[in-house]
Residue, then its C-alpha position, 0 to 999 in steps of 0.5 A: x500500499x502507499x504511505x500516507x501523507x503527511x503536510x506539515x504547514x509551517x510560516x516559511x521553509x528554507x529549502x536550500x534546494x540548488x544550494x552548493x557548499x558556500x564560501x566566501x562572498x556565496x555565503x552571504x547571498x540571499x537564501x530562497x524561502x517559501x512563505x506560508x509553506x506545506x512540506x509534504x512527507x512520504x515514508x519519511x523523505x520529502x514529496x514536495x515543498x510548496x506554498x500552502x495556497x498551491x497544496x494539492x493534498x490527497x486523500x487521507x493526507x494528515x495535516x501538521x500546522x507547526x505554527x509561526x516558525x521557519x523550517x530548515x533542513x536538518x543541521x549538521x554538527x560536524x564535531x563532537x565528543x559524544x562518549x563523553x556526554x556522562x562528563x557534563x557538568x564535571x570539568x572546570x571551565x574558564x581558566x584555560x585549557x590546560x586547567x580544563x584538561x586537567x580536570x579531565x583527565x580523571x574523570x576518563x574511564x571512571x565511570x561505568x559503561x551502564x553509566x556512559x550508555x544512558x548519557x549517550x541515549x540522553x545526549x542523541x535524544x537532544x540532538x535529534x530533538x533539536x533538528x540535528x540529522x548529521x553527526x561528526x562523532x569523536x570516538x575512541x576515548x571509552x572503551x566500547x565508545x565507539x558502539x555504544x555511541x553508534x548503537x545510541x545515534x541509531x536508536x534515535x534515527x541520526x546519521x553519524x560519522x565516527x571519527x576513530x581517534x588516535x591519542x599518544x605516542x606509543x606503537x601505533x600499528x597492527x599493520x600499516x594498513x589499518x591506522x586505527x585506535x585500539x579501542x575502535x580496531x577492537x569494536x570494528x573487529x566485533x561488527x565489522x559493518x560500522x567500518x562504512x561510518x569510522x574513519x582514523x583521525x588524530x586528536x592534535x598536533x601535540x598528543x598525536x604521534x607525527x607518524x599515525x597522523x600523517x597514516x592516518x591522512x593518507x588512509x582516509x584518503x586512499x578510502x575516501x574518507x575526511x581526515x579530521x583533527x584539532x587545531x590551533x584550538x588554545x594558546x597552550x598549543x602554540x607555546x609548546x609546538x613553538x618554544x616547548x614549554x608552558x603548562x600543556x607541556x607540564x600536563x603532558x610530560x613523560x604522561x602523553x609526550x615521550x622522553x625526549x621528546x622536542x617540539x616542532x618549531x612551528x605554529x600549528x598550521x605550519x607545522x600540520x602542513x609539514x605533515x601533509x595534514x591540510x587540502x581537500x579531504x581534511x577537516x580540522x577543528x577550532x582554529x581560534x588562533x590562526x593569524x590573518x596569514x594563516x588564514x588566507x592559507x588554510x582557505x586557499x589549500x582547501x582546508x575545511x574548519x569546523x568552528x565551535x565558538x561556545x566551547x572555545x568561549x567557555x574554555x577561556x581560549x579566545x574567539x576564532x576569526x570567524x569574519x576573515x574565515x568567512x572572507x577568505x573563502x574557506x568551507x567553514x562549518x560548526x560543531x558544539x564540541x561536547x558536554x564536557x565543554x558545552x552546556x548543550x549539543x544545540x549546534x543551532x545555538x552555535x549559529x545564534x552566539x556568532x549571530x548575537x556576538x559577532x553580528x554574522x549575517x543569518x544566511x551565512x550561518x543558515x548554510x554553516x548549519x547545513x550545506x556546508x556541515x554536509x560537504x565538511x564530513x564528506x556527504x554525497x547529499x544533505x542539508x537541503x529538503x528537496x523530493x526524494x530526501x530524508x524529511x529531518x528538519x529544524x525549526x530556525x530560532x528567531x535570530x537566524x529568520x529574516 
């Protein structure tokens, strides 16, 4: 039997039909909006979006009027640490990156699997309830974290890309062809179907061995996967990589950093470039400490950048150079980072924060939330409400409507 039609009526709908990932001036172009609109859904897929006055509803269609709101495609939260959700409210904010890290480290591994699973279920329910369609999840911190996070996402109908994060400088490989962290390797051996949603990733330039970063980047390129890593997040990172000292060195000395470790003597972007980590297919995260020349170089090289501005604010590491990043034509998207450094996982609030603090135009922010996020994660489709696409949508906050 033919599935019934659900007709969702709203004040307006942004379909983003025909929109490509936007860079530079394209970010600020007007977006076409359908006023007094109806979104027709059949079998979980978009059948059509049209003005209500032109609607020809089939017999048996169910109508739901959601009121004076603007609907947009489901959001892409391009960077978050789902499996640390059980640590919400337990870390130190506002004192800088290293004090936050020092408050986090003792908590890792101190909770039960049941506690982690319950928090994951709640976090994924919040993601779905606030209109997230796809999550870029960083995994590898907890035993069975990958399997638990994937299960929680699937149960809430969330699409997910898992970045299996290498951390540390120890012997990395069982074999050179599969640069998977041990915990992710175990999960993939037990549940091979997860591999389609996974890619090897690095944590950061100061916390992952250079040969591991290069191998993971190479493996991602060979498999057509996005390679992700944290870049230029804090002043402490820049200090450690350039001079080799500072609070981050004190925190990691002989714990993460191997005995005799020496700094590369380069700023983060230059060091990443020297390792071959940048360019198309790479997704850097944060970019708070990039200077003007680095912003230009990052954009010119084709590396995507995920901004997590509320996390940066909460940890006291600064504000990313958002305007310069936009004007220089880089591929930008948004993420929430995680509940150890943010109050929620609603990626729309990252956009609202940029709107309210930096006066970023809503057209640009909607693109960052949707088509740009999909492109940054290497998704063939996503970020649009067009016929045949999944009928996943969000309600735009008032600050993002126009």
